[in-house]
N, C-alpha and C positions, 0 to 999 in steps of 0.2 A: 284380709289381704287377698284371698282367692276371689272374693266377690269383686274387689277393686280391679284385679287383673282381668277378670272376665268382662267387666264393664268397659275396660280400656280396649280389650280385643274387639268387642262389639262396635265400639266407636271407631276404631281404626279400620275395621272392615267396611263400615258405612262410608267413611271418608275416602277410602280407596276406590270404592264403586263410584262415588260422586266425581272424583277426580278423573278417573278413566272415562266415564261417560261424558263428562264435560269436554274433554279433549277430542273424543271421537265425534260427538254431536257437532262441535264447532268446526271441525275440519272436513267431515264427511256428510254431515246432515243426519237428521233422525232416520229417514227412510233407508239410507244406505248403511246404517249401523245396526249390527245384530247383537243380541245379548251374549252370544258366545264370544264375540270379540271383546265386549266389555269385561266379562269375567276373566278372560285370558289376560287382558292388559292390567286389570286390578289384582290379578294373581289370587283370586278367590274362587270358590266353587259356585256352580249355578244355584245350588241350594241356598248359599249365603245371599245371593241377589234376591231370591224370592222370600227370604226371611225378612229382609229390610223393606222390600218394595213389592207391590202386588204384581206389577208387570213393567214392561219397558216404558210405557206411557207414564206410570207413576214415578219411575226413576227420572224420566225427562222433566216432569213437573218439579221435582225437588231440585234438579240442576237449574232449571229456568228461574226458580225463586231465589236460588243462591246467586246467580249471575245478576239478577235484577237488584237484589239487596246490596251487593257489592258496588254496583254502579251508582245506586242512590247514595250510599255512604260516601263514595268518592266525590260525587257531585256536591253534596252538602259540605264536605271538608273544603273543596275547591272554592265554593261560594263564600264560606266563612272567611277564608283567607282573603278573597277579593273584597269582602265587606270591611275587613280591617283596614284595607288601603283606601276605601271609599265609605267611611262610616256614616256620612250624612246624605248618601245618594241611594236610597232603596230602589228608586226607579231604574237606575243604572244596574243595580244588582239583579233586578227582574229581567231586564233585557239580556244581560250577560249570562244569566242562568239558562235562559231559553237557548241561546247560542251554544253554550257548553253542553247542554243535553243533546242538541243536534250533532255535535261532534262525537258524543258517545255512540250515537246511532250508526256511525260509519266504522266502528271497531268490530273486530272479528267475533268474539264470543257473544257480545250483546246483540249485534246485528243478526247473526245466523240463528242463535238459540231463542232469543226473546222476541224479535220482531218478525223473522221469516218463518221459522218452524213452529214457534209457540202457538200462534193463532191457528195454524194449519193442523197441528196435532191435538191441541186441547180446546180449540174453538176460540172465537173472537173475545168471548167473555174473560179468558185468561189474561189477556193484555189489559182489558178494562179494570180487572181486579188489581193488577199491579199498579196501575195509575192511581186507583183509589187509595191503595195502601201507602205508596211512596211519594205521590205527587201532589195531591190536593192540599195537604197540610202545609207544606213548604210554600206552595204557590199562594195560598190564602194569606200566609204570614207576610210574604213580600208585598202583596196588594194592600194589606192593611197598613203596613209601614209607609208605602208610597202615598196613600191617602192622608195619613196622619202628617206626613211631611209636606202636604200641599202640592204634590207633583202630578196627581191625577184627581179627577172629580170624585166626590163621594158617590159610591154606587154600592148596592148590596153585594157583599163579598162572596157569599156561597155560590150564587148563580154565575157571577163573573169568573170565579175560580174554575167552576165546572166547564164553562164555555171555553176558557183559555186552555184548560187541560185537554179538551177535545181538539183544539187547534194544534197544540204541540204533539198530541197523539197521532193525528193524521199526518202531520209533517214528518214525524219520525218513521211512520210506516211507509210513506211515499219515498223517503230517502233510502231506507234499507232495501226496498224492493226494486229500485230503479236499475236500469241497465248500466248506468254510470253513476254510482253513488256519490262520487266526488262532485260532479256537476250538479246533481240533484241537491246535495248539501248546500252548495253555494246559492243556488236559485231559491231554495226553500228558506234559507237564512234571510235573504233579501225580502221575501214576501212576509215572513213572520215579523220581521223588524218593522216593516211598513204598517202592518196591521196594528202592532203594539203602539206605534207612533200616534195612531188615532185616539188613544186614551190619554195622551199627555196634554196637560193644560197648556193652552197657547199663551 
């Protein structure tokens, strides 16, 4: 019983640190957020922070991974719902999925933490790793279904998925970092949809 309570306390402390850091990173940015503010908001000691994380950057990495995973899960759930309404249209699901992801790029947590601060703090490879983990599999599945349905020409799926992932990755970074993200979202959405249209069988 004591071990269970101890494990729960450890888990609760880590969760409190992640929640506090997420809120502060999203509203103030990584550079303007100090560890003393994080531990104060989480109501834990500085020692607790360094027990769970090596440093502020390590805590930020955990927050970034959490935000990205939640966004990916929400996007998959949204697209599954859309697919139920359009079961025979994988190409439409692909286009809809791209646009839905661009919508995610204009939201607070994801935009600031994953797209703006993430590459600046952890390097550009951090964003590439998230795309590899959460994007390629879903994109490849959509492409395979669209080919099997005769909506786009047969092409090697792995390189096509990689190239389209690069397209949506650059589109998302452009949108998040724009002076006016709303305008950038609309313009990028038009460009991405036009590029995708080139794959559709005439």
